[in-house]
N, C-alpha and C positions, 0 to 999 in steps of 0.2 A: 595683548599678550603679556603674561606675567613671567618675570625672571626671578628665580629663587636661588640663592646661594647659601650654603651652610659651611661653617668652619668651627674648629675648636680653638679657643683662646683662653689662656689662664685658667684652665679647668672648667670653662663655661662653654656652652653651645651657643653659637650666634647664627641666626637665620636672617639674611638680608633680602628684602623684597623690593622689586622695582616693577611699576606698572599700576594698573587699576585693580583693586581688590573688590570684586563683585561676585554675584552668584555664579557666574560662568567659570570662575577660576578657584572658588573656595574649596572644591573637592581636591584639586591638585595641591593647594597650599596645606590643607588639612592633612593630607597624606605625608607630606614632607615633615611637618611638625610632629605628627604621630610617630613616624619612623625615627626622627631625631630623639624624641623623648624615650622611645623603647630601646634604641640602640645605645644611647649615651647615658641615660638616666641622670641628666645634669642636675646639679644642685642649683645652678643658675642658667636659665634660658633667656637670652637677649634676642628680642625681635627688633631689627633695625628697619624702620619705616621711611628712611630718608628718600627713597625713590618712589614712594607711593603718592600718586597724584589724586587718588579718589578711593574712598572706602565706603561700602554700603552696610546695611544691617547684617547681611550674611557674614561679611568680614569681621564685623564687631562681635557677632556671636561666636565665630571661630576663635577669636582672641580670648573671649571669656572662657570658652571650653578649654583652650590651651592652658590658661592659668589654673583652672580646676585640675587638669591632669598633672601639672607640675606640683601643685599644692599636695596632691595625694602622695607624691614621692618625697614630701618634705623639702621641696625645692622652691625656688623663687622665679618669677617671670618679670623681666624688666623690658619696657618698651623704650626706644630711643629715636631721636632724629625725626620727630613728627613735623611734617610740613605745616604751614599755617592753615591750609585747607583741611587737612586731616585732624589737626588739633581742634579746629572749630567743631568738627563732628563729635569728637570726644567730649568737648565742653557742653555741647547741646544735649548729648545723651547722658550726661552726668557720669561718664566713665573715667573722667580725669582723676577722680578720687578713688576709683576702684583699682587702677593700675599704678605701678611705680613707673613714672615717666621721667626720662633723663634727656638732657640736651644733646649729649654726644655718646657714641658707643663706648668710649673709654670710661666716661662717668657711669654708664650702666654696668660695665664690667666691675668697676670699683664699688658700685652701690652707693655712690655719694653725689 
């Protein structure tokens, strides 16, 4: 089961995810991110992956699509709090260089 929470902080939208991000839940997550982008049109969207224990290719594809959507609105997408297991997947798929990845949510909000 996936737990998704959204909040506004310092003019940014933050989506926090807990659980396994796989094909079974990507439609639910995609809808939350899509609604957040449409409603808030954030200049910065932070996706906090601290509670994510697993991510598959459908989840990675969703994050790539989310970045594309934010880019179209002249915004930025930052990822933060990747667990060691999730970071390994990003490293193996060479997406570490595609995304701005931060150690903490506060760093992601500051962009530093």
